[in-house]
N, C-alpha and C positions, 0 to 999 in steps of 0.2 A: 527488701532493699529500699533505701531512700532515693528520692528523685534528684537531690542536689546536696552538696556538702553542707549548706546552711540549714538543712533539715535534720542533721545528725543529732541524736539525743546527747545531752550533756555538754554541747558546744557552747562556749560563752561568747556570744556575738557582741555583747556590750564592750568587750575588750579587743575587738578586731584590730583597732588602730595600734595596739600594743604588741601584736603578734609578730614573730620574726619574719613570717611570710610577707607582711606589709612592709617591714623595714628593708627587705631584699627585693621588693617589687615583684614577687611571685604572683602570677594570675593563673587560675585554672580556667582553661578555655573550652574543655569538652570533658564530659564524664558520662559513662554508662557502665554496665556491669563488666564489660570485657576490655575497656580501654579508657584511660584517663590521660588527659594532655594538659600540660602547663608550660608557661613561659617565664623567663627571668632575664632582666637586662644584665649585660656584663658591666656596664658603667655603674659604679658605686659598689661593686662586688669583686673588685680586683685585689690581688695580693701585691706586695711591693715590687715585683718584677713586671707588673702590668698585665699579668694573666688573670683570667677568672679564677678566683680562689677555689681550691678543692673543697673547702668546707661549704662554700655556697652551692657547689654541685650536690654535696651530701644533703644539704637542707632542702633543695628542690626535690631530690630523689625521695627523701623521707616524707616530705609533705605529700607528694603524689601517692606513694605507696600507703601511707597511713590513711589518707582519705579513701582510697580504694578499699582498704581493709575495713574501715569503719562503715562504708556503704554496704559491704558484704555482711558484716556482723549485725548491723542495726535491724530492728530496734531492741532486740533482747540482749545483745552483747556489745561491748566496747572494744576497740582495738588499741593496743599499746605496743610501741616498738620493742622488739626483742633483739634483733641483730640487723646491722646495716653494713654492707660491703660495697666499696666503690673502687673501680679501676679507672684511672684517668688516662685516656689514650692520646689526647692532643690538647695543646693550649689554645684558648680562645681569648682574643684581645679586644674585641669590639662586637657590637650588635646585641642580638638576643639569642639565648639558647632555648631549645624546646625539649621538654621531657615527655616521653611516651611511656606510660605504665601499663603493663599487661600482666595478668595473673599467671603464676606457675602452679600454685596450689591454693585451693580455698576449702579449708576444712572447718570443723566445728570449733577447734581450740587454737589453730594457727592458720595464717594466710601468708603466702610468699608471693612477691611480685618482682618482676624485672623492670627496671627503668632505664631506657636508652635516652641519653642526652646528646643532642646534636646541635651544631652551629647553623648559621643561616644558609650555608651551602649544603646542608644535609650530611656533613661529615660527623661521625660519632666522636664526641669529645669525652664521654664517660659512660660506663656501664655500671649500674648499681643493682643490688639485690637487697630487698628488705623483707624480713620476716616479722610479723606482728603476732602477739598473743591476743587471743580473743577471750575476754573475761565477761562474766555476767554483769549487766548494767545494774546500777543501784536501784532498789525498789523505790517507787515514788512515794 
């Protein structure tokens, strides 16, 4: 397991400023083998009705789950998204949402995570599940 997302093999950190996570303001605030936490502002990520865009929730969830899967798989394997499911429970109109990613299954070829996204009052806004395929890392 790697110690931090920036240690993941194959990650292109020269293009960090071009990543969708940067554009949406996603920040990973805590990572370890059993829990990954990240935040995202609502401002700049709303849909036309003023609510946090469901696609932004999906990006936060996939980011956290993918990083967790990559940390599990590294250095011999890479994680790629296979399936993402999101249930949106409530609208969020302001502030910051927090995603907490925990493992459901961590195997050799797949890893599945639950990501709970809450508003600043701790109310669940979205529940997501991400399964990643773990493939062999390219030989150096």
